[in-house]
N, C-alpha and C positions, 0 to 999 in steps of 0.2 A: 632256638637259633635256625633250625631247619625250616620250620614253618614261615619265619620272616624271610629267609632266603628265597623260599619258593614264591611268596607273595611278591617280593621284589622282581623275580624273574617274570612272573605272570604280568606284572604291571609293565615291565619293559617290553614284553612280547605284545601286549595290547597296544602300547604307543607305537611300536614299529608297525603293527598292522594298520592302525589308523593312519599313520604318516604315508604308508604305501597306498592306502585307499585314496588319500588326498592327491598323491602324485598321479595315480591312474586317472582320477577324475579331471585333473588339470590337463594331462595329456590328451584325454578323450575330448575335452571341451575347450581346448587352447584358443580356438578361433573366437569363441564367445567371450573369453576372458580378455582377448585382444580388443574386441569392440567395446567392452566395458572400461578398459584401461584409458581409451581416448577421452571420455567425458570426465573420468576421474582426474587425469593429468590437467585437463582444462580447468576444472574447479580448484585444483591446487594452486595452478599458476595464476589464474585470473581472479580468485576469490580469497583464498587462505593466505597466499603470499602477500597480496597488497594490504590485507587487514593486519598481518603481523608487521609489516613495514610501517604502516601508520602508527601503530602501538609503540613501535620503537622510536620513531620521529617525535612522538608526543613527549618524549623525556629528553629531547635535545633542544638547544637554543638556536637562534638564527645563524650562528656560526658553526653548528654541528657538535657543540660541547654538551656533555651530559650534565643536566642540571636537576634531575629527579623530577618531582611533582610540581616544580614551580610553575609550569605552564598551566597546570590545572588550577592552581591557586589564583594565578592572574586571570584565568578564564572566569571563574566564578565571581571574581570582584569586578569584572568588566560590565558596566551597565548596558552596553550595546549588545553584548551576547545575552544577557537576560531579556532585553527587549526582543531579540531574535527567537528566543524560546517561546515567549508569550505569543508573538506573532504567528509562529509556526503552529503552535497547539490550537489558537483561536481559529485561524483559517482551516486547519485540518478538520475541526469538529464541525465548524459551519459547513464545510464541503461534504462531509459525510451525511450530515442531517439533510442537506438538499439533494445530494446525488442518489443515495440508495433508495429512499422512498419513491422519488420520481422515476428512477430507472425500473423499479419494480411495477409501478402502476403502468408505464408505457409498455413494459413486457407483457403484462396480463392483457392490455388492449390489443397488442399485436398478436397475441395467442388466439384471441377471439376472432380475428380477421380470417375470412376463409379465402378471399381473393386478394392479390396484391401484396402479399407477405414479402415476397422478394423485393418489391419496389421500396417498401417502407424500411426494410433492413438495410438497403442500400442508402436511404436517406439518413438513417441513424449512424451509418459507418462513415459517411462523407467527412464530418469534422474530424475523425480520428486520423485520416490519411493526410489532413493538412498539417503543415508545420506550425508549431506553436508561435513562431515569430510572425508568420503571416496572420495568424488568428489575433495576436496582440495588435497588429496594425489595423485590422478591421475593427476591433473593439475600441481602439483609441479613437477612431473616426466616428463610431456609433456614439460613444459616450464622451464626445468632446465636451470640455467645460465651457465652450462658446455657446452664447444663447441661441446661435443658429444650428447648433449640433442636432443630430437626428433625435436622440432621446429627449433633450431638453425642449426642442421644438414640439415634440408630442406632448409633453408635460405641460407646456405653455397653454395648450388647448383647454386644460382643465384648471388653469390659473395658478399653477405651481411655479414657483420661482426657479431659474436656472440653477443646476447643481453642478459642483466641481468635479464629482466622480473620482477619477483616478488622481486628480490634482489636489484632492482634499485628504488630509490625514485621517479624518473621520469616516470616509467613504472609500478610500483606496482599497482596503483589504476586502470589503464586501464585493467591490466591482471585479477584483481579481478572481475571487472565489466563483462569481457567477460566470465569468469567462471560462474558467477551468472546468466548471460543471458542464457548460455547453460543449466544450472540446472533448471530454472524456466520458460523457454520459452514454453514448451509443455502445461503448465497449461493455458497460455493465448491463445495458439492456439486452444485448445478445446473449450474454452469459445467463441472465435470468430466463430468456426465452428458451434457451437450450434446456434449462431445468425444467421449465414448464412442459416442454414437449415430451418428457419422460413420465409425466403424471398420466396414468391410465384414465381414459374417458369414462370408463365404467363407474369410477368412484363418484364423479359428479352426477351421472345419471342416477345412481342409487341415492345419493343425497338429495336429488330433486323429487324422487319418489317419496322420500320421508319428509318432504316439506321444507328443506333447508333453503335459505335465501343466499344471495351471492356472497354476502359478508361471512356467513357461516361456512360456506364452501371454501372461501379463501383462508379463513382462520383455521379451520379443522381438517382441510384436505391439502390445499396448495402449499401452505407454509411448512407443515410436517414433511411434505414429500420432497421439497427442494431445500431442506435444511442444509445439507451439505454444500449446495451451490451457494446459498446465502452466507455460509461461513467463509467460504473461498473468496467470495466478492468482498465481504467485509474486511477480511485480513489484508487482502491486497490493496483495497482502497486505503485503509489506515496507513499502510507502508508508503503508498504513493504520495499522500497529502503531507507526510512528514518530510518527503524528499522534494519539496516544491523549490525550483530554481529557475527554469527557463523563462516563465512568464514574468517573474518580478525582475529578472536581470534584463530582459528585453524592455521593460518599462522604465526601470530606474537605474539601470547600469549597476555600478558597484556602490551607489550611494544609499539605496534603499529608500529614497525619498518617495512621497513627501513626509518629512519628519520621522524618518526611520519606520514608517507604517509598513513598508514592504521588505523590511530586513528580516529574512529567514535564516535558519541555522545553516543551509546549504550555501546561501549567498554570503554569510559571515565566513564560512570556511573558504570560500572562493577569495573573498577579500583579503583574508589573512595570508593565503598561500600563493595566489597567482596574481595578485593586484598589480596593475600598471600605475595606479594613482596613489596608492597608500603604501606604507612600509610593509614589506613582506616578512611574515614569520611562520615558516613552514611548521614549526614545533607547535605554536599555538593553534594553528589551523588543524594540524593532526589531532591535537587534544580535543578540539571541538568536534572533529569527526568521531573520535572514540565515544564522546559523550552522546552524540546523536546515535551511534550504533547501540549503545546501552539503552537509550530511551525507546528505541525500535524493538529491541529484544524484550524489554520489560512489558512494553504495551502488548506485543504479540503473546508472550507468555501469560499475561493476564487475561487476555481474550480466551486463550485455550483453557485456562484454568475455570473461567466462569462457564464456558461451554461444557466442559467435562462435568462440572458439578450439576448443571441443568440436566444433563443426560442421566447422571446417576440419580438425581431426584425423580425423573420421569420413570426410570426402571423400578425404583422403590415403590412409587404410587401404583404402577401397574401390578406389581406383586401383591400389594395390599388389597387391590380390587379383586384379584383372582382368589385370594384366600377368603375374602368375604363372600 
């Protein structure tokens, strides 16, 4: 009994000492904690609270009554929502396939330029500062379905028939993706360029002495050295393409025409929640928002899982080589 009481007293004494140390640390660094409190409150107010509110609304009907998971059941039975998911994923995958390799190639070319780098960086950044609505208006003029349109006139020189482009259900998604790639390409180019600037020049010089060509340098030096940059660009691009809204809304308003080809998940959420042309159901729109959040979380988690497995495999192979 005595030993038990002594152990309890020592534990209480240790907890008291630790609490006193925490209080002293807070008093000593209270200004730093105050600075940290500002962004923490911002994240809670502008991120976590809206997310919790969306989840709550997803269980309510248009009149505010609790209906459980009915909105989710209706959502998965809605053919328009399924079309929006397919369109979002298709345009997202196509945008990533076009954006990332092209941005990396342009960044490598920009990194090799010794004069005029600032000028070319400005050229790449110009589309970013333009509003998406103005970019849509420019591309609607360039890709006009009229035979006298700029692109159709150019294709006519090679005997190609006029294309409908944005007015065609078979070509609208690809046209929008090309427009979005042109608009956002410069951002990824600058990120890749910043990563390339951190690669020591001595690595390339040593590889040249060993007889490595340009392809070997890129594969064995450049890509491993900017791996973290590539992961960041890939993850942020994946999230951005899943949240596609402004360009499709500027082209098709709430309809998603032609033939629902431009109906994305975000446009579906807007149509359900804030429409001025269709019946509003904030509960169903919130349910669609929750589904989109889950999709983004799953894709992000899957990407990190694959990346972690690759890094683990590389570490194991290096250990085996060292043992050999």
